C-alpha positions as CSV (number, residue, x, y, z in Angstrom):
1,M,-39.8,211.0,111.7
2,N,-37.0,213.4,112.5
3,I,-33.9,211.8,111.0
4,Q,-30.3,212.9,111.6
5,I,-27.3,211.2,109.9
6,Y,-24.0,211.6,111.7
7,S,-21.3,210.9,109.2
8,G,-17.7,211.5,108.0
9,K,-17.2,213.1,104.7
10,K,-16.2,210.0,102.6
11,N,-18.3,207.2,104.1
12,F,-20.0,204.8,101.7
13,D,-22.6,203.6,104.2
14,A,-23.5,207.2,104.9
15,Q,-24.1,207.8,101.2
16,K,-26.3,204.7,101.0
17,A,-28.3,205.9,104.1
18,E,-28.8,209.3,102.5
19,R,-30.0,207.6,99.3
20,Y,-32.4,205.4,101.3
21,F,-34.1,208.4,102.9
22,K,-34.1,210.5,99.7
23,E,-35.7,207.7,97.7
24,R,-38.5,207.5,100.2
25,R,-38.8,211.3,100.4
26,I,-38.1,211.3,104.1
27,P,-36.5,214.5,105.2
28,F,-33.2,214.2,107.1
29,Q,-30.4,216.3,108.4
30,N,-26.8,215.4,107.6
31,L,-24.3,216.2,110.3
32,D,-20.7,216.0,109.2
33,L,-18.6,215.3,112.3
34,K,-15.7,217.2,110.8
35,K,-17.8,220.4,111.1
36,H,-20.4,219.5,113.8
37,R,-19.1,219.2,117.3
38,L,-21.0,216.6,119.3
39,G,-22.4,217.7,122.6
40,E,-22.2,215.7,125.8
41,R,-26.0,215.0,125.7
42,E,-25.8,213.6,122.2
43,I,-22.9,211.3,123.1
44,R,-24.7,210.1,126.2
45,L,-27.8,209.3,124.1
46,M,-25.6,207.4,121.7
47,I,-24.0,205.4,124.5
48,S,-27.4,204.5,126.0
49,A,-29.0,203.7,122.6
50,I,-26.1,201.8,121.1
51,G,-23.5,201.0,123.8
52,T,-19.9,201.9,123.9
53,D,-18.6,198.7,122.3
54,A,-20.7,199.2,119.2
55,L,-20.1,202.9,119.1
56,I,-16.3,202.7,118.7
57,D,-14.9,201.7,115.3
58,W,-12.7,198.8,116.4
59,E,-11.8,197.9,112.8
60,D,-9.7,201.0,112.4
61,K,-6.1,200.6,113.4
62,K,-5.7,204.2,114.3
63,V,-8.8,203.9,116.6
64,R,-7.5,200.8,118.3
65,E,-4.2,202.6,119.2
66,H,-6.0,205.5,120.9
67,P,-6.2,205.0,124.7
68,A,-9.8,206.4,124.8
69,C,-11.1,203.1,123.3
70,Y,-10.2,201.3,126.5
71,Y,-12.0,203.7,128.9
72,D,-14.7,201.9,130.8
73,R,-16.5,205.0,132.1
74,A,-18.6,207.4,130.1
75,E,-17.2,210.4,132.0
76,L,-13.8,209.6,130.4
77,L,-15.0,208.5,127.0
78,I,-17.3,211.5,126.3
79,P,-14.6,214.2,126.2
80,A,-12.4,211.9,124.1
81,I,-15.2,211.4,121.5
82,Q,-15.8,215.2,121.5
83,E,-12.2,215.9,120.7
84,N,-11.8,212.9,118.3
85,P,-15.1,212.1,116.6
86,W,-13.2,209.8,114.2
87,L,-13.3,207.2,117.1
88,L,-16.9,206.5,116.2
89,K,-18.2,203.9,113.8
90,L,-20.2,205.8,111.2
91,P,-22.8,206.6,110.0
92,I,-25.0,206.9,113.1
93,V,-28.6,207.4,112.1
94,R,-30.9,208.9,114.7
95,N,-34.6,209.1,114.9
96,G,-35.4,210.7,118.3
97,N,-34.0,208.4,120.9
98,K,-33.6,205.5,118.5
99,M,-30.2,205.0,116.7
100,T,-28.5,202.6,114.4
101,I,-25.0,202.3,113.2
102,G,-24.1,201.6,109.5
103,Y,-26.6,200.9,106.7
104,R,-29.7,199.4,108.4
105,P,-32.7,199.7,106.1
106,D,-34.5,196.9,107.9
107,E,-34.5,198.9,111.1
108,W,-35.4,202.2,109.3
109,D,-38.4,200.4,107.7
110,K,-39.7,199.6,111.2
111,W,-39.3,203.2,112.1
112,Q,-41.6,204.1,109.2
113,Q,-44.2,201.6,110.2
114,E,-44.3,202.9,113.7
115,G,-45.1,206.3,112.3
């Protein structure tokens, strides 16, 4: 497994995800979106694996007020996410082409069983 955790600095679910992988001695890479700029390919992969509706943090008032949330085409949404990674619901946990949002130990257990 090649795990990457995309997170913001003070995200409780990201801390729980890190603890999950540490307890199972599964190596992971933590990518703080305040320091790590997402590439177009990464965002396209997120959109295809998760979908735009699940990817955007609709619960955040600041996010709902941003016009990018209402774009219906990836070509418009990708540059907006690159400039404003806070639009994303975090953490995003990636294992190759598979991704989850939030704390999802049930899904990560399946990844382990698959090898």
